C-alpha positions, 0 to 999 in steps of 0.5 A, a space after each residue: 312355748 312362745 319362743 318356740 312358736 316365734 322361731 317356727 314363724 320366722 322359719 316359715 317366713 324365710 322359706 316362703 321368701 326363698 320360694 319365689 316364682 320363676 322370672 323366666 319367659 316362655 314364648 311359643 309362636 304358631 305360624 299359619 302357612 295356609 293360603 296367602 300366609 305361606 307367602 308372608 312368612 318373612 313377616 313371621 321371621 321378623 317376629 321371631 327375630 324380634 322375640 330372640 332379641 328380647 329373650 334372655 338366658 334361661 328363657 325358652 322359645 319354640 316356633 311351630 307350623 299350623 297345619 291339618 293336625 297341629 297338636 304334635 311334636 312334628 309341627 315344631 320347627 325350632 325350639 330352645 331353652 337358653 343356657 344361663 351363660 350369655 355367650 352360649 345363649 347367643 350361639 343358641 339364638 343364632 342357630 335358632 334363627 338359622 332353622 327358621 330362615 331355612 323353614 321360611 325358604 322351604 315352606 309349602 302351603 298347608 291345606 288346613 288350619 288347626 289353630 286349637 291343636 296348635 294352642 294345645 301343643 303350646 300350652 303343653 310345651 310352656 307348662 313343661 318349661 315352668 316359665 314365670 311368663 307364658 306367651 303364645 303368639 299366633 301369626 294367622 288370620 284366625 280362621 280355623 279350617 279343620 280336616 274331616 274327623 278332627 274335633 277341637 271343641 275342647 276347653 283350654 286352661 290358659 291361666 297365666 298365659 297371654 295369647 297375642 294374635 299377630 297380623 290378622 289379615 282380612 279374608 276376601 269375605 270380610 271385605 263384603 261383611 266386616 262383621 265376620 272379621 270382628 266376630 272371628 276375633 271376638 270368638 277367639 277372645 271369648 275362648 281365651 278369656 274363658 280359659 283364664 288367659 289374656 288376649 291381645 291383637 297386634 296388626 302393625 308389625 312395625 310396632 311390636 314394642 309392647 310385645 314381651 
């Protein structure tokens, strides 16, 4: 009886060793195209190229536009789940970069900024990929401006996610009262952390080394 119990325990230990967590990374970049941000899309392209240089075979990436209703597949500009062969991955990365370059050249300013909808779409996409690491990058001033009728007071499950706000420029009103800028970032940090996620802000795009 004791021998049988030891065998069962050993088998359980071996099974738990084999069921290791995935080591792949998933990245979802949300791009604000409202106002002056539409003229800064070359910076968003810089972030995409950096992310592509860091990602490996079996990783996943998507880039989506933030506009009036961002919780939709139509907002995705480009997406890819990389092959396990490095040569195929490199071809996929070149095609991905080309699609983003075309978007940057053709983009038109958006009238509204549905950041929450974009986050919900990002969560759904990365959860479906079952990646071990989940990164949501937001290229925006983090000022949400919703079209009439849109409800975005929605809790978000961000356990296992890191949300990084990038290039968060100050609005004209922020120059008169810097507390507005700080309050906006604090509000987003609170929402992300309430959902179980981690929050960071990187404004100097020349120092993306800590990203991914």
